[in-house]
N, C-alpha and C positions, 0 to 999 in steps of 0.2 A: 663545552665550546659553542653552544647555541644560545641565542638570545632572541627576545621578541615577546609580545604579549602572552601568547599561550605558554611559552617556556617559562617566562617570569612568574606567571601565576602558579605554576607547579613548584617552582623553587620556593616561592613564598610559603606555600602550604607545607613543604617538607623541611624548611629551615629549622624549625624548633625541634623536630624529631631526629633529624640527621644532619646536624650543622657541619660536620667535617666533610661529608660527601658533597653537600651543596656548595661549600666553599671551594672544594677541589674542582668542581665543575665550572667555576668562574675563570679558569685559566685563560689569560689573554683577552678577556672581555673588557671593553673600555666604555661601555655605555653608562648613562647616569644611574639606571636601576641597578646595574651590577656593582657600581661603587657604593651605592647606598646599602646594598646587601652585604658587601664586605664590612662596612661599618657596624651593621647589626650583628654579624657573625664573629667579629674580632674578639669579643670576650670569651666566646665558647670554642672557637676553632682558630686560634691565632696562627698556628703553624701552617694550616692549609690556606688561610687568607693571605699570608705573606707569599707562599709559593704559587698563588694564583696570578702573581704579577709577572708579566713578561719583562725582559730587560728594559725596553723602552718605557714601560709603565713605572718601573722602579725608579727611573730617572725623572719622572714627571713630578710636579709639585705635590700632588696627593700621594704618589708612591713614596716619595722621600719622607713625607710626614708619617706615613704608615711604618716605614722602616725605622724611623727615629723612635717611634712609640714602642716598637716591639724588639728593638735590638738587645735589650737587657733580658727580656723574658724568653725569647726564642732565638738566641744568637745564631745557631747553626742554620736555621731556616732563612734568616736575613742574609747570612753569608752566601746562601745558595742562589739568591737573585742578583748577586754581583758578578756572576760568571760573564767573562768577556768584556767587562766595563773598565775603561781607563780614565774615567772622569774623576775630578777632584772629590766629588761626593763619595764615589765608590772607595777611593783610597782612604778617605777619612773614616769610613765605616770599617775598612780592613784594619786600620790602626787600632780602633776600639775593640775589634774582635780578635786580634792576633793572639792574645794571651789565653783566651777561652776556647777558641776554635781554630788552632793553627793549621790543622790538616785541611779543614774545609776552606779556609781562607786561601791557602796556597792553590788549592784546586780551582778557585774562582779566577785565577790568572789565565785561564784558557783564552787563546787568541790574542793575548796581550804580549807583545814582543819588545816592549820598551826596556831601556836600561834599568829603570826602577823595578820593573817586574823581575828581571833577571837577578838583580841584587837580592830581592826578596826570596826568590827560589834558592839562590846559593846560600843565603843565611839559613833558610829552613833546612836545607840538606845538611849543613854543618851542625846545626842544633840536634838533628836526628841521627848523626853518626855517619853521614855521607853514604858509603856503600851499604851500610846496614839497612838503609831505607828500602833497598831493593830485595831484601830478604824477608820482608813482611808484607802481606797482601794489602792491608789498609794503607800503609805509607806509600807502597809502590803505586797503588791506585790513585792516591792524592796527587803525587808528582806527575804521573802520566796524564791525569786530567788537566794539569796545569799547562801542558804543551799541546793541547788540542788545537789543530789548525796552524801550527808553527812548523816551518820547513827548514830552519837553519840547522847548522851542524850541532849546536848545543842541544837543541830540541831532539834531534835524532839520537844523540848519546843517551838522553834521558829515556826516550821511547824504547830503545833497544835494551837498556838495562832493566826496564820495568817489565819487559815482555815475558820473562820466565814466571814471575810471581803474579802478575796481573795482566794476562794476555788479552782478555776482552777489552780492557780499557786502553791498553797500548795500541791495539789495532784500530779501535774507534778513533784514536787521536789523529789519524791521517785524514779525517773528514775535511773536505774542501781543498785538500792538497792536490796539485796537478803535476808534481815532479815525477820523473821516471822512477825514483826510489819509492814513492808512494804507490804508483801503479804496480810496481813489482810486489809490494806487500799485499796489495789487494788480490793479485793473482795467486800468490803463495798461500794465502789464508782463506780463499773463497770457500772451500769445502770444509774447513775446520771452524769457521766463524761466519757462516753465510749471511745471517741477518745483519751482523755488524758491518760486514763489507758492503752490503746493500745500502745501509745508512750512510756510508761514506761517499756514495756516488749520487746522492740525492740531487736532482736537478742537472746532473752532468749530461752534456750532449756529445761527449767524447766517444769515439767509436769503440774504445776499450770498455767503456761503461756499458754500452749496448751489448757487447759480446758477453760480459759478465752476467748481465741481466738475463739474456737469452738462455744461458746455460743453467740457471737455477730458478727461473720463474715458476716452474711447475711444482716446486717444493717450498718456495719462499715468497710469501705475499709481499714482503718488504721490497721486492723487485718492482712491484706496482706502486708502492708508496713513493719510490724514488723518482717516479715520472710525473708527479702531480703538476698540473697545469700545462704539461708539454703537448705540443701540437704537431710534431713531425710524423711522417709516415711510419717511422720505427715505433713511435709511441702508440699510435693507433693499432699497429700490427700486434704489439705486445698485449694491448687490451683485448683485442679480438681473440687472440690465442688463449687468454686466461679468463675469458668472460664466464665460463662455467666452472672454472677451478677456484677462482677467488671472486665470486659475484659481487660482493659489496665493496671489496677493495678496488675493483676495476672502476666502479662509480666514484669512489672517493678520489681516485687518481685523476679524474677529469678536472677537478678544480674549476677554473674559469671556463674550460672547454665544455662544461655542462650546459652553458648558455648558447652554444652553437647548434646548428641543425643536426650535425653528426652526433654531438653529445646528447642531445635530447632523444634522438633515435635509440642510442645505446641505453639510456636510462629506461625508456619505455620497454625495451627488449628485456632488460634485467628484471624489471618488476613483473613482467609477464611470465618469465621463466623461473623466477625465484620468489614467489609471493610470500613465503613464510619467513624470509630472512629479516630478523629484527635489525641487524646491523645495516643491511641495505636500506631499510626504511629510515634509519637515522640519517644516513648520508643524503638520501633523497629529501628529507626534511630540511637539511641544511641548504640544499639547492632551492627549495621552495621559499625559504626565508631569505634568500639572497646572500647567504653567508658562505657559499662555496669558493669565494675568491680569497678567503683568509688562509694564512698558513698557521693553523692552530698548533701544529706539531713542531714548528720551527723553534730552534734554541733561542 
């Protein structure tokens, strides 16, 4: 997730020896050097090169060309970068991939609530035996992934049916939802699927989100991940409470706040108190390179 002269030099030196790892590390990067490196690594690490694209990058001219070149050789990986896209390009690729990767293609319908998407889901369910889908982990996971971020009644029927066989994916699918039903799920499963529930409240300033974070921040660093960039008193209070529990994650959670006087003071404090933390040094490097404003983990 980092870029810049010093980082690029190291990538170039490692590319021949560890192409998959170097390609994986390009996730979300959009600078010219990263695109050139993708082209160099494409023959050796096509799967990781495709998966290094964010959704927006996959829709760019270069991203589309890359997907077109690799759709036959690594179809599952190309399908994975279509998640949440309702563009004509994404639908054209889904049509090409449907016969070879039907489960991954239906999962790519996450956040897509169009009639076309629901026809696709219903056809997929019928082809897989309708209720039989929810008796197998892989198929239950695929259809649960397809309703991520959807709050309609049909989505909830799918989510609830998938819960028994694929609970983690079903719970994760309430991410971004703000309905009472979604908040009840978060409360019900907080202590059974803590990390997953914390992922579903990322960026939320709802008082219920803060209550959930406060109750688990001592045992779950994802509570800090969920407040990245946030500048409220509650956010700063959570950072101060966890600064010696999750020293590097606290700094990571600063995001753009690392450039403020309060953020700089916290970074200096963490470096002084935890000088041996390699993870902390990585997040401080991102700040030094001016890359702490990016949401590298965003879907």
